[in-house]
Structures are given as C-alpha cells and as structure tokens.
C-alpha positions as MATLAB code, in Angstrom:
seq = 'MAPDGSALALLFAVCAVIGVVVASVRPRYGVASVMGMLAAGQGIGHIALSMSMGHHHHAMSPSMLVAHLVAIPFGALAIRAAEAGMRRAITSVRRFILALGITAVPAQRPARTTSVDERAAVRLLLVSPAIARRGPPERTRIPAHLVPA';
ca = [
       0.000    0.000    0.000;
       1.310    3.440   -0.928;
       1.939    5.867    1.938;
      -0.514    8.730    2.367;
       0.244   12.450    2.353;
       1.000   12.822    6.051;
       3.430    9.881    5.997;
       5.200   11.331    2.961;
       5.388   14.761    4.590;
       6.906   13.196    7.707;
       9.330   11.186    5.557;
      10.414   14.334    3.674;
      10.915   16.195    6.947;
      12.990   13.313    8.344;
      15.057   13.221    5.140;
      15.676   16.959    5.378;
      16.796   16.692    9.007;
      19.074   13.749    8.205;
      20.524   15.681    5.258;
      21.294   18.690    7.442;
      22.907   16.508   10.104;
      25.009   14.615    7.558;
      26.082   17.833    5.822;
      27.145   19.418    9.102;
      29.233   16.486   10.328;
      32.232   16.634    7.976;
      32.817   17.624    4.374;
      34.352   14.253    3.377;
      33.360   10.823    4.572;
      34.776    7.347    4.240;
      32.683    4.544    2.759;
      32.084    2.992    6.204;
      30.721    6.212    7.686;
      28.494    6.778    4.636;
      27.182    3.227    5.082;
      26.410    3.961    8.738;
      24.590    7.170    7.820;
      22.589    5.362    5.126;
      21.622    2.606    7.568;
      20.512    5.168   10.154;
      18.582    7.084    7.520;
      16.806    3.956    6.311;
      15.900    2.975    9.845;
      14.544    6.418   10.676;
      12.693    6.484    7.352;
      11.009    3.168    8.191;
       9.985    4.505   11.575;
       8.519    7.607    9.906;
       6.597    5.480    7.385;
       5.331    3.070   10.034;
       3.585    5.970   11.778;
       1.068    6.297    8.943;
      -2.327    4.599    9.153;
      -2.028    2.171    6.254;
       1.640    1.259    6.544;
       1.894   -0.958    9.610;
       4.858   -3.273    9.485;
       7.078   -2.920   12.484;
       8.869   -6.217   11.890;
      10.993   -6.396    8.770;
      10.589   -9.398    6.504;
      13.771  -11.290    5.584;
      13.561  -10.176    1.948;
      13.238   -6.516    2.984;
      16.181   -6.856    5.362;
      18.346   -8.400    2.616;
      17.327   -5.665    0.191;
      18.335   -2.990    2.693;
      21.612   -4.712    3.526;
      22.455   -4.898   -0.196;
      21.347   -1.312   -0.879;
      23.481    0.211    1.881;
      26.947   -0.620    0.462;
      25.881    0.021   -3.138;
      24.396    3.352   -2.129;
      27.551    4.299   -0.226;
      29.740    3.405   -3.195;
      27.483    5.373   -5.544;
      27.650    8.421   -3.263;
      31.448    8.251   -3.031;
      31.745    7.814   -6.815;
      29.481   10.838   -7.394;
      31.557   12.923   -4.975;
      34.795   11.932   -6.713;
      33.297   12.611  -10.148;
      32.054   16.044   -9.124;
      35.419   16.878   -7.584;
      37.195   15.906  -10.826;
      34.704   17.808  -12.985;
      34.980   20.982  -10.916;
      38.774   20.747  -10.871;
      38.959   20.326  -14.644;
      36.608   23.265  -15.272;
      38.650   25.404  -12.891;
      41.896   24.465  -14.653;
      40.323   25.204  -18.042;
      39.201   28.661  -16.931;
      42.604   29.409  -15.435;
      44.281   28.255  -18.675;
      42.119   30.671  -20.670;
      43.202   33.493  -18.407;
      39.660   34.557  -17.627;
      39.340   36.213  -14.274;
      36.166   37.406  -12.709;
      36.195   41.184  -12.401;
      33.491   42.857  -10.369;
      31.448   45.442  -12.217;
      32.592   49.006  -11.674;
      29.882   51.180  -10.243;
      30.114   54.938  -10.461;
      30.881   56.580   -7.170;
      27.900   58.248   -5.549;
      28.347   61.956   -5.293;
      26.690   63.744   -2.426;
      26.664   67.422   -1.837;
      28.004   68.894    1.360;
      24.550   70.209    2.218;
      23.040   66.703    2.404;
      25.708   65.480    4.766;
      25.359   68.578    6.940;
      21.586   68.102    7.150;
      21.982   64.467    8.158;
      24.627   65.368   10.717;
      22.337   68.038   12.195;
      19.552   65.482   12.544;
      21.851   63.042   14.287;
      23.321   65.625   16.652;
      20.132   67.567   17.337;
      19.171   67.408   21.033;
      15.468   67.742   20.217;
      15.291   64.179   18.935;
      16.437   62.635   22.199;
      13.871   64.426   24.378;
      10.446   63.149   25.166;
       7.623   65.638   25.465;
       7.366   69.312   24.544;
      10.280   71.721   24.882;
      10.704   73.307   28.300;
       9.782   76.873   27.330;
       6.270   75.833   26.247;
       5.634   73.550   29.192;
       2.754   74.805   31.372;
       3.364   74.446   35.118;
       0.871   72.162   36.765;
      -1.097   73.686   39.677;
      -2.254   71.500   42.447;
      -5.185   73.747   43.269;
      -7.598   74.497   40.419;
      -8.255   78.172   39.762;
];
C-alpha cells in the first residue's frame, strides 16, 4: 500500500533533518561512515513510514532486510563515486578557466556623489538634542497647579 500524504510529509521532513545533520558532520566521509549514515537514515525512514495509518509493518521481513543490507553498500559506493566525479569535474573546469586566463572582475559602479549640504543636514539630525527628548520643549511647558483656579 502506498503511503498517504502525512506519511510522505513526515518522511520528507525526516530526510531533510538527516541531510542537514550529515552535511554538518564533515565535508568528506569514508565509505564505512556513509554506510552507517545510510543505515541510520533507512531505519529512521522506516519509523517515519510506520507511523502512517495504512503502513503498519514494524517487523521487517527477511527479503526486505536483505534488500536494505544490499542497498546500503551500493548506495555508499554510488555516493562516493558521485563525490569523486564532481570533484574531478569541478577541478577540470577550474583548470580550463585558469588556462584561458579569464578572471572574474566585479562590475565598476560609479561613485555616488553627495553634496556637502546633504551630509550637513543628516549630521544636524543626528546631533540635534530635540530628537532625544520626550515631550514638549521646556519653554512651552505649562506648570501644573495643584489647586484648580
């Protein structure tokens, strides 16, 4: 039976959390550590899927267990091969660009010209004591009388 929407949402959330944890551990892994992370991810994924209404199988069948045990090393080897391939591809593109002599130059933006008057006005606003006060200025303040007239 196919998992329902809530089980898939939980599975995607679990996969995202596992991906963040794996990415924050170390930038390069050995095959054994990738296999351990894949095994943990598959176990947590099964727990997430078993929480749905129509997907109740807490005990793994022998064929499912064998399939997971075969998938873990093949998955780890595929991940390591993809990492090595990407590293080689990026290195070759970088060498090609360096051989061409192309360097990235940031775009030159014209300098912003401001008049002295603008800066003086801003400085007056920042230094003005009237901004820091609360309430009306003192010369317009009416003294409060305790006894009404």
